[in-house]
N, C-alpha and C positions, 0 to 999 in steps of 0.2 A: 121725089128722089131721095130722101131722106128717110133712113129705114124705120119702118113700122114696127111696134112693139108684137113679138110673138113669145111664143114658149120657146125659152132658151136651154140648151143643153147643159151637160156637165161643164164646171167651170174650167177644168183641163182641156174639154172641148173649144171651149170657149176661145181660151189663148191660144190655141194650136191655129183657131180661124181669123188670127190678127191680121188685120192690113198692115204691111211690113215693107211692101215695096212701093214706087212710084207708079207702076202700071195699074198694080191693084187699086190705088188710091184714085188716080183718074177715072179709072171704071165705075168709082163710086160717085164721087164728089166732082165738082166743077173747080180744078187745078191746073196751074199751068207744070206740065210733067216733069220738062226740064228743068223748072226752077226747084219742084220737088224733091229732084232727083240730086241736084248740087248740093242741098241741104243734107238729107240721107246718106250721103257720102261720106260726110262730116260727123254728123249725130242721128244714130239710127231710130227709125220711126217703129211704135207698135201702138196700134189701136185696136182693141177687141171690140167684135160685134156688142156689146152691151153697150160700153161707152159710144161707141158710133152713134147707135139708137138715140143717143140723146142729143145730137145735133140737131137744130131745126131748120137754119139758115147761114149761108156762108159768112164767115166771121163773126158768129155769135159765140158766146163766153166759150162755149164748151169746145167749138171749132177752134178757137184760138190757142185753146191749153194743150191740144190734141195735134193738129195738123200742122206739118212743116211750114214755115215761113222764109222766104228768103231774105228776110233781115237777120236772120241766124248768123249767115255767113258772114256779115259786116262787123268788121272787128273795130272796137275803141280801145284806145290806149290806156283807160282806165280800168278795163275789164280784164281777169283772167281766169285761166282754166279753175284755179285753187285760191280765190280770194281770201278765203278763213285761214288760209294756211295750214289745213287738215294733215297734208304731209308731212310737213316739218313736226308736227304735233302728235305724229303716230310714231310711237317708241317699237311698235310692229306693225307688219301691214294690217291695214282696215279696221285698225283701234286707234280713236282718236281719246287722247288724255289731256284734254283742255283745263279743265277744273279739278281742284284737287281731290275730291271724294267720288267722282263720277267718270264714267267712259261712254263712248260710243262705240259699239260692236257691230261694225258692219258683215252681215254673216251672207248677203246675197246680191247679186249686182242685175239683178232681173226685176222688172215690174210688168202690171196687169195694163199699163199703158206707160209711154215714154213723155213724161210731162214736158213740154218746150221749153218752159224756164226752169229747168232743174237746176240744184245747187249743184250736184254732181254730175254734170254731164261729160265730164271726163272719165267717170267710171261707168254709167248706166248704158247695159247692154254688151260691154267688151266681155266677150270669152275669158274664162280662167281668171279675172281678176280675183273673184273669191273661190277659194280653194279649200279642202279639207283640211290642209297643213295651215292655212292663215287662219282658219278656226280654232285648230289646235295651238296656235301661237299666242291668239287671243286668250284662249281660256287660261294657258299656265300664266301668262302676263297678270290676269284679272287674280289668279291663285296667289300669285307673289307678292302681289301689292295690297296688304292689308287696309289701306287708306281707302280703298273704293268700296264703296257701299251700295251705290246705283249704278246698275249696267242699264243702257239703252241699247237694246236689239234691234238694227236698222240695216239698212240697205243702200240702193236696191227695197225691195220690198222684202221681208223675212218670210209673208204668209204664201210668197210664191214657191217656198219650199213644202217638201211633202209634210202630212202631220207628225211621221215619225222622226224628219229630221229635225224639224220644230221641238218635237219633244226630248229628241237626244240633247239638242243645244242647252234648252231650258232646264233639263235634269242634271246636266253639267255646271251650268253657272249657280243653279240652287243649292248644288253640293259645296260650294265655297262659303265656308262659315259666315265671312265678314261680309256677304254680299247681303244688304237687307231688302233692297227693291230692285225689282226687272219692271222694266219698260219696253214696250213694244211699240215701235213708231212703223206704221203701216196705211197706204192708200189704198187700199183693197176694198174697205167697207165701203170705198165711193165710187171706186174705178171698176171693179169685179165682185158686187157684194155676194155673188154665186158661191164665192170662195169659200166665204163663211158658213160653215155647217154645225150641225149640231154637236158633231162627233168633235169638231176643232174646238168649239167651246168648252164642252166637258173636258177634253184634255188640259185646256188650261188652266182650269179649276184647282189643278194640281199643284200650282206654282204661284200661290197668293203668297204674300202680297204683289199683285201683277197689276198694272196699269197700263191703257192702250191711249196713245194719241193717234190719230188719224186725220185726214186733210180733206177737207172740204173747200170748195172756192165760191162757189155760186148755188144760188136756191136752187136751181135747175136739176143738180146734181142730187137734192135728196128726193128720192123716188119711192115707192111701196119697196123695191128691192134692198136699197142702201137702208132704208127703214129698218127692214126687217133683220138685216145683217148686225145693225147696231143694237136693236133690241135682243137678238142672240146673245150677244157679247156682254151686254149689262145684265142679263137673266144670268148670267154665270157667275155675276157678282165683281164683275171688272169695270172699275171707275173710266170713264173715257173722255179725254179731251180733244179738242180739234185745234190744229195747228194751219192756219188761214195764211196764204200769202196775197199780199196787196196787189193785183195785177194791174195795169193800165187795160182800159177797154173789156174788162171782167168783172172786176167787183169794187172801182175806184170810184164809186160814189156812197155817201150816207143812207141813200135809200134801199140800196141792192145789200150792203154790208148788214143793216140792220134788220132785213128779212131774212138773210143768212144765219145770223147769229140766234133770231127767233126760232127758226125752223129747226136748229142744232139741240136747242133745250127739248124741243118736243119731241127728238128722237133718243133723248139722255143722252147726249153728247155735250160736255161743257165747253164753251168757247173758252181758248187756253191764251192762245198767241194770234195776234196777226203780225207776220212778220213783215216788213219792208224786203223787196226782193235782194238778193245779194249779188255783189258786182261780178258776176259770172259771163265768160265770153259767151257771146251767143243770145244773149237776152235782154240788149238795150231796150229794143221797141217795147217790153213789158213793165219799165221802170216809169213808174209816177214820182213826181216830187214828194219827200217827206211832209210838206207841208199839205200835202193830200190826205196822208195818213192821220193829221195831226186835225185836221177840218172833221175827218170819219170821228175819230175818238171823241170830240167835243159833241158831236151830233149823236154819239149811242148815251153818253155820261148823263143819266138825268132824264133821258127821253124813252128811257125802254128799262126794263129789270136790270138791276146789277149782275144778277146772274149771266146776261147776255155781253157784258162788256169784260174783252179780253185784254190783254196787256198787248201795246203796240211795241213791238220789239225792232232792234236794229243791229245786225251783225255787224262788228267793227272787221274792218280789213285787216289783214296780217296776224289775225288770230287774237285779237283783242277780247272776243266775247259778246254775248248779247247784253245790250243796254236798253232798257224801257226809255221810250218818248213819250213825254208827257205835257199836254196844253198846260199851257200859265193859269193857274187859278190866282195864286197869290199874286196881286197887283202890285203892293208895296207893303214894306215892314216899317212900323215905325214904332217907337222907347214903347208903348202901351198898348199898342192896337196893331193887326194886320188889317191891310183892306183886301177882300177875297170876293172873287167873281164867280157866282153861281151857274147854273146850266142854261139859265135864261139869260146870261149877260148880265144881271143886275149885281151892282157892289155891294158888300155888306161890310161892316165894319165887327172884327172880332177882336174882344178885349183880352188882352192877355193877363192871367190871373195865375199865379203860384204859390201852391203852399209854401 
């Protein structure tokens, strides 16, 4: 019943063949059509044929990320549409200025696949949320604020725009003298790797220093296609990081997370962050305990290469920003020594010697 791998067409054709209605979904997967419709009425669905082809069984980790779940419409009083207060921290539409020297610039409301746990469920898939005028306003804001040295181009997914539009946006950002770094946040290498073409990679070379943070959540997402996409970007001289989201039933075990981190390095992507899921309305069923994340970090550090160990981050409600959560290694602080736990759980004395 689940799609077999075939030669796939151009990325735009794939996107145009996406599953977007409950009727289409019911014809392909074993779902409750009425429940799916209730969810889609509130939160749009898009599953392109490539990502759909990765599903191997009902409720597997790929299914959970892509297929609407009736749990999405159950509200919880501690969840909200904008838990990180992005809107109050947006001096112009679609530009978030939370930290002193950097901004997040939203240039697209579309994605290759609408993740069911999305932190911006309120925006994704909504027509006209991002317009030429909001992009112009964002560029003017960056130009007028000389403290901004780092621009994170995000969305939606910027790589759902055409090469020409992406190039135009990047040229305008790079023309601003005080902007030193451009970062692009994209899930396309994972969800629609056919979008990463040699032409796109070649075009991006013109805008160094350029960094890309992508987003893989499960080892099953690392395929020959996604590997080729990441290698193509790395060959263009673009350092790549991964921002994984800790999701209940998807990757909330040390074994799965370690395998994912190790596989990412093999496709030249550095594990950067593991995000605890944000308190977004419609995502309660994805939330593990933060203790789960700390246990995973404990099982990564020392048990695999340090290159495989990202930071575990929680984004504070109300716009407080990202904070790393770290397992306790310092057991006791004494006047002349500290007691410190190693990765095996053994306790060591560290003498305090000062020059």
